[in-house]
N, C-alpha and C positions, 0 to 999 in steps of 0.2 A: 620425381619426388612429390608431385602434386597429389597423386592418389594416396600414398602413405600419409601425407599431411592431412588430407581430407578425412581419412579413416581415423587417424589419431584425434583430430579435433572433434569429430562426431562422437567418438568414444568418451572423451573427457566431458563434453557437453551433456551427454546422456547420463554419465555417472554423477555429474554435479546436480543435474535435475532430480535424479533419484535421491541423492543425499539430502537435498533441501526439502523434497517432498516428505521423506521419512522424518526429518527434523521437525517440520511444522505440523505433521499429522500425528506423530507418535510421542513427541516430547523427549525428555531425557531418559536414557536407559537406566536400569536399576543399578544401585551403587555396588552390588556384589557381583557385577558382571564378570570381573576378572578373577573371581573365585570359582567360576564354573567351567567344567570341561567342555560343555556345549559351545562356549565362546571360542575355545581353542579350535574345535572342529569347524565351526562356522567361518572363522577368520582364515583358516588354512584353505578352505574351499574357495573363499572369495579371492584370496591372493593368487591361488593357482589359476583361477579363471582370468584374472587380470594379467598375470604373467604370460599365459597362453596367447591372449589377444595381442599384447605388446610384442611377443616373440614373432607372431604371425605377420604383424604390420612391418616390423623391422626386416623381415625376410624379403618383403617386396622391394626394399631398397638395395638388394643384392649383397651389400657388405654389412651383414648383420652385426658382427663384433664392432665394426667401426661406427655404425649408427648408434649402437648402444654405449659407445665410449668405454668398452671393456678393454682397457689397455693401461699400462703403467703410467702413473702421473709424470709429467715433465719435471716436477720438483716437489718432493715431500716437504722440504723446508718451507716453500711458498704455501703449500697446502696447510701446514701447521699454523703459519702466521695468519692466514685468512680465517681459519677455523677459530682462532682466538678472537679475531675481530668480530666474527659472527656471534660468538658467545657474549662478548661485552656489549655489542650493539643490541642484542635481543634483551639482555637484562635492563639496559637503559630504556629501551622502548617500552618494556613491560612496566617499569616503575612509573612511566608517564601515563600509560593507557589503562592500567589495572583499576585505579580508582574510578575511572569513568565507565569502563566497559565490563570489568570483571570477567575476562575471557576464560580464566581458569575454571570457573564454575559452569560454563556453558555446556561443555561436552558431558561432564558428569559421569565418566565411566570409572574413574579411579576411586577406590574405597576410602572411607574416612578413618577406619581403624584396621589394625592388623588382626587377622584371624588365622592363627597357626594351624588350625585343623584343616585349612584349605591350602596349605603350603604347596603341595605338588601342582595343583591346578593353577595357582598364582605364578609359580615358576614357569610352567608351560606357556601360560599366556604372556609372561614376560619375554620368553624366547621369541614368540611370534611378534610381539610389539617392538622389541629391540633388535631383532635380527631379520626376520622374514619381511616385516613391513618396510624397513629402510631399504632393503635390497630391491624389492619390487617397486616401491615408489620412486627411488632414484633412477631405476631403469626406465620407468614410465615417463618421468618428467625431465630430469637432467640428462638422461640417456637419449631415448627416442625423441621426445618432444623438443629438446634443445637442438638436436641435429637437424630435425625437419624445419625448424624456424630459423636456424642460423643463416640460411641463404638470404634472408631478409635483413640481416644485420645482427651483430653480436648482442646489442642491447635489446633488440626486439625479442631475441631468443631468451635473454635473461629475464626481462620483465614479463614476457608472455608466459613462460613456464612457471614463473613465480605466482602469477595470478591464477593460472590453471590449477596449480597445486592447492591454492587456498580455496578455490571454488569447489574442488572435488571433495573437500571435507564437509561441505554443507553446513558451515557455521557462520554466524553473523557477527557477534561481538569479537570473536577470535579471528575474524578475517584479516584485519590489518597485521596481526602478529604472524599469522600463517603466510601471508603474502610476503612479508619482510623476510621470514625464514627461508621461504622458497627462492626468493630473489638472491639471498645471500648464498645459498647452496648452488644456484645457477651461476653466480659470479665465480665461485670456487671452481666449478666445473670448467668454466671458460678459461680460467687462468692456468689450470694444470692439465686440461684436455683428457679428463678421466672422471668416471663416476665413483671410483673406489674411495677417495677421501670423503666425498659427500655421504656415502653409505656409513662410514665410520662416525662422522659428526652426527648424522641423523640418528643412528643407533645409540650413540652416547646420550643424546638429549632424551630419547625415549626411555632409556634405562634409568637415568637419573629421575625422571618423572615418576616412574613406578616405585623407586626407592623412597623418594621424598613423600609420596602419597601415604605410605604406611609407617613413616618414621616418627609419628607423634606430633605432627603439626609444628614445624620449626618456628621458633619465636622471632628469629632475625628477619627483618623486613626483606633483606636481600634474598634470603633463601625462600621466603614466601613468594617473592617476585619470580624467582627461577621456577618454582613449582608451577606457578600460573602459566608460564611459557610452556613448560614441558608437558603439562597436562593435556594441552590441545594437540600435541604432536603424536598422538596414537594413530592406529590404522584408520584410513578413510573408508 
C-alpha cells in the first residue's frame, strides 16, 4: 500500500498547490460562473480526470471496491445520527467563525441574485456541484485516502483526509470549516465503513448552498450561517 499512498499524497499535494496558486494569482471567479455552460463542461472534465486518477491508484491496491469503500453501510441509522451531528456542528462552528473569517465570501462562485434566463445552465451546474462533485470527492478522500491512511490508525485517517480535503480547495478563511467538514465526513465513513452516506451528506450540503444563494438573501442569522458553510463546499 506504500506506492498507492505515495501516489495519492502526491496527487493531493499537487492539486492543493495548483488550487492555492490559482487563488492567489487569479483572485475570486466571476459571480455569474454558475450561470455559464462553460463551467459545466470545465468541471465535468476536471472531475473526470480526478476520477480516472483515483480509479487508477485504487487499482494498484488490488481490491478496488474495498479501497474505495463502495459497500453497503453497516448501519443507516448510525449514519443518519452522525449526519445530523455534522450539520449541527458545522452551523455552530460557522456562527463562531463567520464574524472573524467570513468564509462564505472567499470562494465567491455563487451568484447574488437569481437570473431565470440562465435556469438551464444553473440547474446543470447544480447537478455537477450536488451530485458529481460529492461522488468524486468522497471517493478521493473518504474512499481511497481513508483506506490508505487507515493502516496508521483510525484517527490518523480521519484527521489526515479532513486536512487534505481542506487543502485541495485552495482557500484560506474557509480552511477551518472545510477541515471540520472533511473530518466529520471521515468520521462518518469510519463508523459505517462506506462512502455512500458521506456522498449523500456532501451532496445535500452543496444543494442547499446553491438554493440559499439565489433565494433572496435569508434574513435569519442561522440561515445566513448555513449559507456561509455551504458556499465553500462547491467543487475543488
